[in-house]
C-alpha positions, 0 to 999 in steps of 0.5 A: 149474471146470476139469472136465478136471482129472485127480484121483488118490484113494487109499482110495476104496472107502469113506468120504470117498474114495468120496463124493469120487470119485462127486461128481467124476464127476457133475461131469464130472472125470476120476478115478483111484481106488485101493483094495486091492480093485479090485472094491470100486471097481467095485461102488460106482462102475462099470467103467473108462471114459474118465472113471474108472479103478479101480486096485487098489493096495497103497500100502505097496509102492512099486513097486505105487504106481509102477505105479498112478501110471503107469497113471493117466498112461497112461490120462489123460495127466496128474495134476492133483489128488492126494488122499492119503486112505487110512489107518486108526486104530490104538487103544491105549496106547503100552505096549499096542501091539506093534512090529508094530501100530505099524509097520503103522499107520505103513506105511499112514498115513505111508509109504503117502502118501510112496510116492504122493508120491514117484511122482507129484510127478515128473509134477506137477513137470515139468508145473509145475502141480497140487495135492496134498491130504494128509488128516491129522486134527485128531489130527495137530494135537492129540494129547491123546487117551489111547489114540490116541497112535500114530494121532495120531503118524502124522498129526503125521508127515503134517503135518510132511512136508506143510509141507516138501512145500509149500515143495519144490513151490512153485517148480514151481507145485504147491500143497499143502494139509494137511487137518485134518478133525474127526469125519466121519460115515463108517465110519472108526470102524466094525469093519474100519476101526479097530483095537484093541490085540491085548493090552490092559492093564486098568490103562489105564481112561482109554484104555478109556473114550476107546476105547469113547466113540469106538466106541460113542458118537461112531461114527454121531454124528459132526457133519460130513457127508462130502458137504459135506466132499467139496464143500469139497475140490473148492472148495479145488482151484479156488482160485487160491491154496489154503491150506497148512493147512486145518481142516475142521469146527467141531469141528476148529476147537474142538480146534485153538483149545484147542491154540493156547491151551495152547501160548500159555499154556505159552510165556508162563508159561515165557518167561524160562526158555525164552529163557535159553539164549543166550550171555551176552555 
């Protein structure tokens, strides 16, 4: 493994981002980690040194992100692996959520990652090397979870622009991997990390049941170990030809296969009608 590589990780003060940062530093990599609260990074990991750069960054502000990327380049001289990890889950049906709640989720999960990409890719492009990880969710591949439509739509957006990014960066020797994690046992579903609707509507019983299942039953019982997840990302970063699409977790494979089966069934059942739109010559 090339432990001289410089990693840039957003959302690194907790969860997978924090575990990945600690694991990389133990292995001798150089790491710039960001959070809205720099002190939280210092408390968890330690003070700035030649191998570690904690950065306070508001990823919803493009100029703030630009400063963070420039600070990383100034400290380490380059960026080799970029991990867009920051994000949160906004629960609520489409009718329940206000425009502000929806916009806030997109600002962090979608536009925040785009701010990082916009400001970092110029360096990867010029050095003609690098690897970008965009952390989506299995909810960015299959969205049939009542009450999670907005969160899933942000991750569908991440999937869409990542596929395009992979093609755009390919000529420059920069790899791009879209990661679809299943449920990992982090604080992602804990208070402070997940948001519920400010105004709920009693009629949406299915959505409330799904919400409570995630907050009370799934939270703390997720089947995937984030320590293993971090190791997987490091392994992917060292592959000669890493994949564009990567499903992470047995549950991610389960949900993805269900979606594939549904799509194939729908296409087969409506094949004749679906392809009937051509000109009759």
